[in-house]
C-alpha positions in Angstrom: -15.0 30.8 -0.5 -14.3 28.9 -3.6 -15.4 26.0 -4.7 -13.1 22.9 -3.9 -12.5 20.6 -7.0 -13.6 17.4 -7.1 -10.1 15.0 -6.3 -9.9 11.1 -7.4 -8.5 8.7 -4.6 -6.7 5.8 -6.1 -6.7 2.4 -4.0 -3.2 0.5 -5.8 -3.1 -3.5 -4.4 0.3 -4.2 -3.8 0.5 -6.8 -1.4 0.3 -10.6 -2.6 -3.8 -10.2 -1.5 -6.5 -7.9 -2.8 -9.5 -10.0 -0.9 -8.0 -10.2 2.6 -5.4 -8.9 5.2 -3.0 -11.7 5.1 -0.5 -10.7 2.4 -2.2 -8.0 2.0 -0.8 -4.3 1.4 -2.3 -0.7 -1.0 -1.2 2.4 -2.0 -4.5 5.2 -1.0 -3.2 7.9 -3.4 -4.9 11.6 -3.9 -4.2 15.2 -4.7 -3.7 17.4 -1.3 -5.4 21.0 -1.4 -1.8 22.2 -2.8 -2.6 19.9 -6.2 0.5 18.0 -5.4 0.0 13.9 -4.8 -0.8 12.6 -1.2 0.5 8.5 -1.4 0.0 6.8 2.6 0.7 2.6 2.4 -2.2 0.4 4.7 -0.7 -2.8 6.4 1.3 -4.6 4.5 0.3 -7.8 6.1 2.4 -10.6 6.4 2.4 -13.9 4.4 1.2 -16.8 6.4 -0.2 -21.0 6.8 0.7 -23.1 4.9 3.8 -21.3 3.0 7.1 -22.8 2.8 9.6 -20.1 3.6 10.8 -19.6 0.1 6.8 -19.3 -0.4 6.6 -16.8 2.2 10.1 -14.9 1.6 8.9 -14.5 -2.5 5.7 -13.0 -1.8 7.5 -10.4 0.5 9.5 -9.7 -2.0 7.0 -8.8 -4.5 5.1 -6.8 -2.2 8.3 -4.6 -1.2 9.3 -4.5 -4.5 6.2 -3.1 -5.6 6.1 -0.6 -2.7 9.5 0.6 -3.2 9.7 0.0 -7.4 6.7 1.9 -8.0 7.8 4.8 -6.9 5.6 4.9 -3.1 8.4 4.4 -0.5 9.7 8.1 -1.2 6.2 9.6 -1.9 4.7 8.4 1.2 3.3 10.5 4.1 2.5 7.7 6.4 2.9 3.9 6.6 -0.4 2.3 8.6 -0.1 -0.9 10.4 -3.3 -1.5 11.3 -3.4 -5.8 11.6 0.0 -6.1 14.0 0.7 -9.2 16.3 
């Protein structure tokens, strides 16, 4: 068996919060065994709380634009919704 080379894993915060579930969205980017990029989108949490409708809309739009604009949608293998209710 050949040596397995080390692969770098990047965790990229795309949502409005990097500290809590509410409003969070993450992209996990790594190399597959065939050296192509793999991306998993994790969470896509909705904003909650005392936000106005416009604030909630803008927060969700920023997150969606970050996912779409970062090229993550076209390369994403899976979308994991971990905290849906």
